C-alpha positions in Angstrom: 129.4 88.4 119.1 126.8 89.9 121.4 123.4 91.4 120.9 123.1 95.4 121.4 120.2 97.6 121.6 120.1 101.1 120.5 117.0 103.6 120.8 115.5 102.5 117.8 116.3 98.7 117.2 118.6 96.0 118.0 121.5 94.1 116.4 124.9 92.4 116.7 128.3 93.7 117.4 131.6 91.1 116.9 135.2 91.5 116.0 136.1 90.2 112.5 138.6 90.3 110.0 137.8 89.6 106.3 140.4 88.1 103.8 140.5 86.4 100.6 143.7 84.5 101.7 144.7 82.7 104.5 145.8 86.2 106.7 147.1 86.1 110.0 144.6 88.3 112.3 146.2 91.6 112.8 145.7 95.1 113.6 145.7 96.4 110.3 142.5 94.2 109.3 140.7 93.4 112.3 137.5 95.7 112.9 134.5 96.0 114.7 131.2 95.6 112.9 127.9 96.1 114.0 124.3 94.7 112.1 121.0 95.4 113.3 117.6 96.6 111.9 115.6 99.3 113.2 112.4 98.0 115.8 109.7 98.7 112.5 112.1 96.7 110.4 112.5 99.7 107.9 116.3 100.2 108.3 119.2 97.9 108.1 122.2 99.7 110.4 125.4 98.8 109.6 129.0 100.1 111.7 132.2 99.1 110.6 134.9 100.5 113.1 139.0 99.8 113.1 139.7 98.3 116.5 143.2 97.2 117.7 144.0 94.3 120.5 147.7 95.0 121.9 148.6 91.5 121.2 147.9 90.8 117.8 150.4 91.8 114.9 150.2 95.3 113.4 149.9 94.1 109.8 149.3 90.7 107.9 153.1 90.0 107.0 153.6 86.5 108.4 157.1 87.8 109.5 155.8 90.7 111.6 156.9 90.4 115.3 153.7 89.6 117.4 153.9 90.5 120.7 155.2 88.7 123.7 151.7 87.7 124.9 149.9 87.1 121.1 149.8 83.9 119.1 152.6 83.5 117.2 152.3 81.0 113.6 153.7 77.5 114.3 153.5 76.8 110.8 154.4 78.6 107.5 150.6 79.7 106.9 147.9 80.3 109.7 145.8 77.1 109.9 142.7 76.1 111.9 144.8 75.8 115.2 146.1 79.3 114.8 142.5 80.6 114.2 141.1 78.8 117.1 143.9 80.2 119.5 143.6 83.7 118.2 139.7 83.5 118.3 140.1 82.1 122.1 142.1 84.9 123.0 139.8 87.6 121.6 137.0 86.0 123.6 138.8 85.9 126.6 140.1 89.5 126.4 138.3 91.8 128.7 136.5 94.9 126.5 138.4 97.5 127.9 141.7 96.1 126.7 140.9 96.6 123.0 141.8 100.5 121.6 139.1 102.3 121.0 137.6 99.8 124.0 134.7 97.4 123.3 132.7 99.3 125.7 133.2 102.4 123.9 132.2 101.1 120.6 129.0 99.3 122.1 128.1 102.7 123.4 128.1 104.3 120.2 126.1 101.9 118.6 123.5 102.5 121.9 123.5 105.9 121.5 122.3 105.4 117.6 118.7 107.2 117.1 116.6 106.6 113.7 113.9 109.1 113.2 
């Protein structure tokens, strides 16, 4: 999670995945989320953009193959230890490893202009 400024305001950009069940973190459901306000407080800006990490499974199926450098499930369902390990790996991953890169997505947000 990081603060990102754009020409007309600022907000927070972060990676996330929402589910109504204990899902594995995967490339089908993870996304880059930006939420911010214009400097005058008149407009709320939201950007939701798909993003992939090379070490995540392709989908939410617990039986899907996780790449060798990924975080496999060690229990039948994801638990707190699994989620903590994935968050740590995501946090430690360089921005340019993601596709599109987090650097590209941040630049896209920084280019927003509200007139």
